[in-house]
LOPA-898870 format. One line per field, with one value per residue (C-alpha): residue number from 1; residue in three letters; chain; x, z, y. Coordinates in nm, 4 decimals. Layout:
N
lofi: NUM; ...
marlum: ALA; ...
dolo: A; ...
east: X; ...
up: Z; ...
north: Y; ...
***
This chain:
281
lofi: 1; 2; 3; 4; 5; 6; 7; 8; 9; 10; 11; 12; 13; 14; 15; 16; 17; 18; 19; 20; 21; 22; 23; 24; 25; 26; 27; 28; 29; 30; 31; 32; 33; 34; 35; 36; 37; 38; 39; 40; 41; 42; 43; 44; 45; 46; 47; 48; 49; 50; 51; 52; 53; 54; 55; 56; 57; 58; 59; 60; 61; 62; 63; 64; 65; 66; 67; 68; 69; 70; 71; 72; 73; 74; 75; 76; 77; 78; 79; 80; 81; 82; 83; 84; 85; 86; 87; 88; 89; 90; 91; 92; 93; 94; 95; 96; 97; 98; 99; 100; 101; 102; 103; 104; 105; 106; 107; 108; 109; 110; 111; 112; 113; 114; 115; 116; 117; 118; 119; 120; 121; 122; 123; 124; 125; 126; 127; 128; 129; 130; 131; 132; 133; 134; 135; 136; 137; 138; 139; 140; 141; 142; 143; 144; 145; 146; 147; 148; 149; 150; 151; 152; 153; 154; 155; 156; 157; 158; 159; 160; 161; 162; 163; 164; 165; 166; 167; 168; 169; 170; 171; 172; 173; 174; 175; 176; 177; 178; 179; 180; 181; 182; 183; 184; 185; 186; 187; 188; 189; 190; 191; 192; 193; 194; 195; 196; 197; 198; 199; 200; 201; 202; 203; 204; 205; 206; 207; 208; 209; 210; 211; 212; 213; 214; 215; 216; 217; 218; 219; 220; 221; 222; 223; 224; 225; 226; 227; 228; 229; 230; 231; 232; 233; 234; 235; 236; 237; 238; 239; 240; 241; 242; 243; 244; 245; 246; 247; 248; 249; 250; 251; 252; 253; 254; 255; 256; 257; 258; 259; 260; 261; 262; 263; 264; 265; 266; 267; 268; 269; 270; 271; 272; 273; 274; 275; 276; 277; 278; 279; 280; 281
marlum: UNK; UNK; UNK; UNK; UNK; UNK; UNK; UNK; UNK; UNK; UNK; UNK; UNK; UNK; UNK; UNK; UNK; UNK; UNK; UNK; UNK; UNK; UNK; UNK; UNK; UNK; UNK; UNK; UNK; UNK; UNK; UNK; UNK; UNK; UNK; UNK; UNK; UNK; UNK; UNK; UNK; UNK; UNK; UNK; UNK; UNK; UNK; UNK; UNK; UNK; UNK; UNK; UNK; UNK; UNK; UNK; UNK; UNK; UNK; UNK; UNK; UNK; UNK; UNK; UNK; UNK; UNK; UNK; UNK; UNK; UNK; UNK; UNK; UNK; UNK; UNK; UNK; UNK; UNK; UNK; UNK; UNK; UNK; UNK; UNK; UNK; UNK; UNK; UNK; UNK; UNK; UNK; UNK; UNK; UNK; UNK; UNK; UNK; UNK; UNK; UNK; UNK; UNK; UNK; UNK; UNK; UNK; UNK; UNK; UNK; UNK; UNK; UNK; UNK; UNK; UNK; UNK; UNK; UNK; UNK; UNK; UNK; UNK; UNK; UNK; UNK; UNK; UNK; UNK; UNK; UNK; UNK; UNK; UNK; UNK; UNK; UNK; UNK; UNK; UNK; UNK; UNK; UNK; UNK; UNK; UNK; UNK; UNK; UNK; UNK; UNK; UNK; UNK; UNK; UNK; UNK; UNK; UNK; UNK; UNK; UNK; UNK; UNK; UNK; UNK; UNK; UNK; UNK; UNK; UNK; UNK; UNK; UNK; UNK; UNK; UNK; UNK; UNK; UNK; UNK; UNK; UNK; UNK; UNK; UNK; UNK; UNK; UNK; UNK; UNK; UNK; UNK; UNK; UNK; UNK; UNK; UNK; UNK; UNK; UNK; UNK; UNK; UNK; UNK; UNK; UNK; UNK; UNK; UNK; UNK; UNK; UNK; UNK; UNK; UNK; UNK; UNK; UNK; UNK; UNK; UNK; UNK; UNK; UNK; UNK; UNK; UNK; UNK; UNK; UNK; UNK; UNK; UNK; UNK; UNK; UNK; UNK; UNK; UNK; UNK; UNK; UNK; UNK; UNK; UNK; UNK; UNK; UNK; UNK; UNK; UNK; UNK; UNK; UNK; UNK; UNK; UNK; UNK; UNK; UNK; UNK; UNK; UNK; UNK; UNK; UNK; UNK; UNK; UNK; UNK; UNK; UNK; UNK; UNK; UNK; UNK; UNK; UNK; UNK; UNK; UNK
dolo: A; A; A; A; A; A; A; A; A; A; A; A; A; A; A; A; A; A; A; A; A; A; A; A; A; A; A; A; A; A; A; A; A; A; A; A; A; A; A; A; A; A; A; A; A; A; A; A; A; A; A; A; A; A; A; A; A; A; A; A; A; A; A; A; A; A; A; A; A; A; A; A; A; A; A; A; A; A; A; A; A; A; A; A; A; A; A; A; A; A; A; A; A; A; A; A; A; A; A; A; A; A; A; A; A; A; A; A; A; A; A; A; A; A; A; A; A; A; A; A; A; A; A; A; A; A; A; A; A; A; A; A; A; A; A; A; A; A; A; A; A; A; A; A; A; A; A; A; A; A; A; A; A; A; A; A; A; A; A; A; A; A; A; A; A; A; A; A; A; A; A; A; A; A; A; A; A; A; A; A; A; A; A; A; A; A; A; A; A; A; A; A; A; A; A; A; A; A; A; A; A; A; A; A; A; A; A; A; A; A; A; A; A; A; A; A; A; A; A; A; A; A; A; A; A; A; A; A; A; A; A; A; A; A; A; A; A; A; A; A; A; A; A; A; A; A; A; A; A; A; A; A; A; A; A; A; A; A; A; A; A; A; A; A; A; A; A; A; A; A; A; A; A; A; A; A; A; A; A; A; A
east: -0.2288; -0.1721; -0.5186; -0.4090; -0.0984; -0.3138; -0.5620; -0.2756; -0.1307; -0.4786; -0.5154; -0.1756; -0.2421; -0.5796; -0.4307; -0.1498; -0.4205; -0.6106; -0.3106; -0.2154; -0.5794; -0.5722; -0.2240; -0.3661; -0.6966; -0.5564; -0.4908; -0.8068; -1.0590; -1.4066; -1.7246; -1.8746; -1.5775; -1.5839; -1.9514; -1.9152; -1.6331; -1.8644; -2.1439; -1.9095; -1.7690; -2.1158; -2.2561; -1.9916; -2.0413; -2.4181; -2.3851; -2.1468; -2.3681; -2.6796; -2.4983; -2.3688; -2.7161; -2.8270; -2.9926; -2.9703; -2.6755; -2.8713; -3.0891; -2.7846; -2.6095; -2.9059; -2.9728; -2.6013; -2.6225; -2.9363; -2.8315; -2.4831; -2.6363; -2.8763; -2.5926; -2.3740; -2.6594; -2.7088; -2.3471; -2.3282; -2.6257; -2.5832; -2.2187; -1.9233; -2.0046; -2.2622; -1.9787; -1.8604; -1.9679; -2.3187; -2.2021; -1.9736; -2.2203; -2.3532; -2.6506; -2.5819; -2.5679; -2.9073; -3.0687; -2.9462; -3.1077; -3.4352; -3.4105; -3.3508; -3.6537; -3.9028; -4.2400; -4.3173; -3.9952; -3.9411; -3.6513; -3.4604; -3.4461; -3.3379; -3.0573; -2.9127; -2.8924; -2.5594; -2.5454; -2.5254; -2.8371; -3.0227; -2.9087; -3.0466; -3.3797; -3.3831; -3.2759; -3.5466; -3.8151; -3.6790; -3.5713; -3.2684; -3.1671; -3.1806; -3.0058; -2.7241; -2.6650; -2.6478; -2.4231; -2.1783; -2.1644; -2.1100; -1.8376; -1.6463; -1.6732; -1.5782; -1.2750; -1.1625; -1.1886; -1.0475; -1.3556; -1.3476; -1.6700; -1.8704; -1.7164; -1.8182; -2.1739; -2.1771; -2.0786; -2.3556; -2.6215; -2.4887; -2.5100; -2.8798; -2.9426; -3.0354; -2.7257; -2.6921; -2.6998; -2.5016; -2.2302; -1.9928; -2.0067; -1.9468; -1.6257; -1.5025; -1.5681; -1.3895; -1.0759; -1.0949; -1.1355; -0.8327; -0.6243; -0.6455; -0.3668; -0.3903; -0.4300; -0.7352; -0.8876; -0.8217; -0.9811; -1.2962; -1.2922; -1.1918; -0.9321; -0.6489; -0.6544; -0.3223; -0.1928; -0.1446; 0.2317; 0.1679; -0.0624; 0.1905; 0.4742; 0.2574; 0.1663; 0.5324; 0.6304; 0.3534; 0.4351; 0.8091; 0.8607; 0.7379; 0.8101; 1.0307; 1.2425; 1.0795; 1.2641; 1.1824; 1.4118; 1.4062; 1.4652; 1.7403; 1.9235; 1.8730; 2.0165; 2.3241; 2.3762; 2.3496; 2.5964; 2.8576; 2.7955; 2.6362; 2.3661; 2.2590; 2.1827; 2.0184; 1.7763; 1.6957; 1.5969; 1.4084; 1.1944; 1.1254; 1.0239; 0.8052; 0.6291; 0.5737; 0.4479; 0.2047; 0.0653; 0.0181; -0.0911; 0.1849; 0.2109; 0.4987; 0.7078; 0.6292; 0.7417; 1.0672; 1.1214; 1.0567; 1.3189; 1.5884; 1.5226; 1.5730; 1.8944; 2.0151; 1.9105; 1.6966; 1.4577; 1.2599; 1.1817; 1.0995; 0.8419; 0.6982; 0.6625; 0.4902; 0.2463; 0.1816; 0.1447; -0.1355; -0.3583; -0.3149; -0.3731
up: 6.0422; 5.9447; 5.7731; 5.4468; 5.4339; 5.5079; 5.2306; 4.9832; 5.0819; 5.0433; 4.6940; 4.5799; 4.6997; 4.5234; 4.2026; 4.2272; 4.2743; 3.9803; 3.7634; 3.8570; 3.7794; 3.4450; 3.3615; 3.4488; 3.2644; 2.9463; 3.1127; 3.3406; 3.1057; 3.1034; 2.9357; 3.2642; 3.3490; 3.0058; 3.0252; 3.3698; 3.2240; 2.9332; 3.1773; 3.4009; 3.1090; 2.9716; 3.3084; 3.3892; 3.0491; 3.0935; 3.4514; 3.3352; 3.0450; 3.2508; 3.5173; 3.2337; 3.1038; 3.4580; 3.5996; 3.9785; 4.1084; 4.2836; 3.9830; 3.7410; 3.9653; 3.9578; 3.5936; 3.5194; 3.7593; 3.6147; 3.2471; 3.3147; 3.4665; 3.1736; 2.9308; 3.1083; 3.1085; 2.7335; 2.6631; 2.8793; 2.7204; 2.3571; 2.3227; 2.1902; 2.4384; 2.1830; 1.9739; 2.2247; 2.2532; 2.3903; 2.7264; 2.7855; 2.6815; 2.9255; 3.1323; 3.0332; 3.3849; 3.4592; 3.1425; 3.2503; 3.5865; 3.4230; 3.1791; 3.4530; 3.6555; 3.3876; 3.5247; 3.5042; 3.6488; 4.0145; 4.1370; 4.3089; 3.9787; 3.7763; 4.0308; 4.0063; 3.6272; 3.4556; 3.1426; 2.9147; 3.0668; 3.0248; 2.6766; 2.6022; 2.7239; 2.5372; 2.2035; 2.2508; 2.2952; 2.0038; 2.1958; 1.9895; 2.1651; 2.5191; 2.3881; 2.2263; 2.5437; 2.7564; 2.4990; 2.5019; 2.8867; 2.8567; 2.6029; 2.8333; 3.1242; 2.9142; 2.7605; 3.0982; 3.2565; 2.9530; 2.9118; 2.5665; 2.5937; 2.6944; 2.4070; 2.1642; 2.2917; 2.2842; 1.9169; 1.8362; 2.0119; 1.8359; 1.4996; 1.5661; 1.5948; 1.2914; 1.0764; 1.1416; 1.5162; 1.5655; 1.2950; 1.4771; 1.7914; 1.5977; 1.4510; 1.7853; 1.9488; 1.6630; 1.7305; 2.0946; 2.0278; 1.7987; 2.0845; 2.2623; 2.2445; 1.9533; 2.1866; 2.3563; 2.0164; 1.8836; 2.1982; 2.1291; 1.7589; 1.6343; 1.3720; 1.4492; 1.1788; 1.0398; 1.1374; 0.8923; 0.8817; 0.8250; 0.5434; 0.3829; 0.4182; 0.2675; -0.0287; -0.0819; -0.0872; -0.3232; -0.5718; -0.5627; -0.7312; -1.0747; -1.0015; -1.2602; -1.1377; -1.1709; -1.2501; -1.1093; -1.0321; -0.6653; -0.7106; -0.9546; -0.7085; -0.4339; -0.6542; -0.7389; -0.3620; -0.2799; -0.5470; -0.4074; -0.0577; 0.0593; 0.2917; 0.4339; 0.0833; -0.0139; 0.2839; 0.2061; -0.1575; -0.0561; 0.1896; -0.0738; -0.3220; -0.0620; 0.0032; -0.3621; -0.4242; -0.1336; -0.2392; -0.5994; -0.5080; -0.7131; -0.6107; -0.8338; -0.7045; -0.3453; -0.4023; -0.5550; -0.2443; -0.0410; -0.2362; -0.2162; 0.1635; 0.2134; 0.0114; 0.2145; 0.5504; 0.6603; 0.8820; 1.0054; 0.6473; 0.5559; 0.8396; 0.7322; 0.3695; 0.4925; 0.6683; 0.3572; 0.1433; 0.3807; 0.2338; -0.1155; 0.0350
north: -0.0642; -0.4319; -0.4453; -0.2944; -0.5296; -0.8330; -0.7307; -0.6850; -1.0301; -1.1809; -1.0257; -1.1434; -1.4890; -1.4946; -1.3731; -1.6413; -1.9104; -1.7806; -1.7788; -2.1357; -2.2589; -2.0855; -2.2460; -2.5866; -2.5268; -2.6791; -3.0028; -3.0204; -2.8630; -3.0103; -2.9062; -2.7940; -2.5766; -2.4235; -2.3458; -2.1860; -1.9545; -1.8565; -1.7850; -1.5805; -1.3761; -1.2988; -1.2422; -0.9709; -0.8209; -0.7929; -0.6579; -0.3865; -0.2881; -0.2693; -0.0637; 0.1672; 0.2343; 0.3363; 0.0217; 0.0306; -0.1701; -0.4558; -0.5131; -0.5070; -0.7620; -0.9965; -0.9402; -1.0372; -1.3274; -1.4832; -1.4179; -1.5563; -1.8807; -1.9211; -1.8771; -2.1251; -2.3814; -2.3380; -2.3724; -2.6828; -2.8661; -2.7490; -2.6744; -2.8871; -3.1699; -3.2858; -3.4135; -3.6633; -4.0228; -4.0621; -4.1830; -3.8805; -3.6001; -3.3479; -3.4822; -3.8464; -3.9640; -3.8193; -3.9420; -4.2845; -4.2532; -4.1477; -4.4385; -4.6919; -4.5773; -4.6217; -4.7504; -5.1240; -5.2544; -5.2984; -5.0714; -5.3445; -5.5452; -5.2391; -5.1710; -5.5166; -5.5321; -5.4750; -5.2617; -5.5641; -5.7274; -5.3958; -5.3694; -5.7111; -5.6136; -5.2918; -5.4547; -5.7137; -5.4527; -5.2418; -4.9256; -4.8415; -4.5155; -4.6691; -4.9831; -4.7891; -4.5941; -4.9178; -5.0863; -4.7900; -4.8247; -5.2028; -5.1463; -4.9148; -5.1496; -5.4513; -5.2698; -5.1469; -5.4875; -5.6669; -5.9032; -6.0461; -6.2426; -5.9283; -5.7289; -6.0025; -5.9842; -5.6053; -5.6289; -5.8870; -5.6714; -5.3553; -5.5287; -5.5929; -5.2285; -5.0032; -4.9416; -4.5704; -4.6197; -4.9464; -4.9255; -4.6798; -4.8902; -5.2161; -5.0405; -4.9419; -5.2894; -5.4491; -5.2310; -5.3259; -5.6971; -5.6903; -5.5565; -5.8901; -6.1464; -6.3854; -6.6987; -6.5498; -6.4605; -6.8213; -6.9588; -6.7572; -6.8512; -6.5061; -6.4716; -6.2161; -5.9507; -5.8359; -5.4812; -5.2170; -5.2802; -5.6483; -5.5796; -5.3512; -5.5937; -5.8715; -5.6431; -5.5635; -5.9236; -6.0107; -5.7326; -5.7049; -6.0328; -5.9075; -5.5425; -5.3549; -5.0578; -4.7192; -4.4118; -4.0639; -3.7753; -3.8422; -4.2223; -4.1570; -3.9393; -4.1987; -4.4804; -4.2612; -4.1787; -4.5540; -4.6438; -4.4000; -4.5008; -4.1685; -4.3021; -3.9666; -3.8235; -4.1589; -4.1476; -3.7903; -3.8640; -4.1794; -3.9832; -3.7352; -4.0091; -4.1714; -3.8384; -3.7911; -4.1470; -4.1313; -3.7942; -3.9096; -4.2629; -4.4167; -4.7887; -4.8723; -4.5735; -4.6679; -5.0241; -4.9082; -4.6857; -4.9948; -5.1972; -4.9259; -4.8671; -5.2429; -5.2201; -4.9290; -5.1133; -4.8196; -5.0257; -4.7207; -4.6043; -4.9598; -4.9666; -4.6353; -4.7453; -5.0623; -4.8564; -4.6618; -4.9660; -5.0824; -4.8180; -4.9759; -5.3259
***
C-alpha cells in the first residue's frame, strides 16, 4: 500500500530537483550542457515521431538515442563554442594533447615544457596555429599568476606571428600589461598609458583655454538653471546636452558641458564627460 505513496514522493522529489537545475542553468551553463539538452530534445522528438509512424518501440528508442547523441555531438563541436577564444573552444584540451604528442620529441621532454617554452619552439619552426594556441595558454597562466615578464614575452612572440593571427592576442596582452602598477611597469621599461578618463581630462584642459561658449537649447536651459541656483534642472539639461553632443560628435558642445558641469560641481557628470572626451582624444 505504501508503494504508490513512495512512487509519488520519488516523482515529486525528481521534479523538484529538475526545477532547481533548470533555475540554476543560467548561471552554470556550459557548451557541453547546452549540446546535451539539444540532443535530448531532438532525440525525444525523433523517438516520438518514429513511434508515431509505426516503428517498433525498441527500434524507435535506439533510433532516437543514436540520432540525439549525433545531434548533441554536432552542436558541441560546431555550435556557438567556436566564437570563444581558441583555448576555451570545445575539444581544445584534446587537440592540445595531440599537439604535444607529435612524433620526434621524447614524451618526458614534452611533459616538462611550459606553454611559453612550447610557444618559442613552435614560433621558431613557423607553426603559427600551434604557437597561437600555446601563447593563449601562456597568456592565461601569466595573467592569473601576475607575471609581467612572461606577459611581455608572450606579446613579443605573438607579434612575430602573421598579423591576422597574432594581432588580437597582442591587443589582449597589452590590456593585461597596462593593468600592472606603474612602478612595476617602470622597472620593466614600459610606459604606463593614460586611462580613458585621463585622456579626456587632458583634452579638456588643452582645449578649454581657447574655447568659446557654445549655445544650444539644452545648454541655454542649463545655464539659466545654474544662474537661478536650480541644480537639479541644470543637471538634467546638462545630461541632455551631453547625450546630444556625443550622438552628433560635437566636441565644442561636449567641452561646454564639461565647463558647466565643473561650475555646478557635478563630479560624476564631469567624470562621464571625461570618458566621452577620450574618444575624441
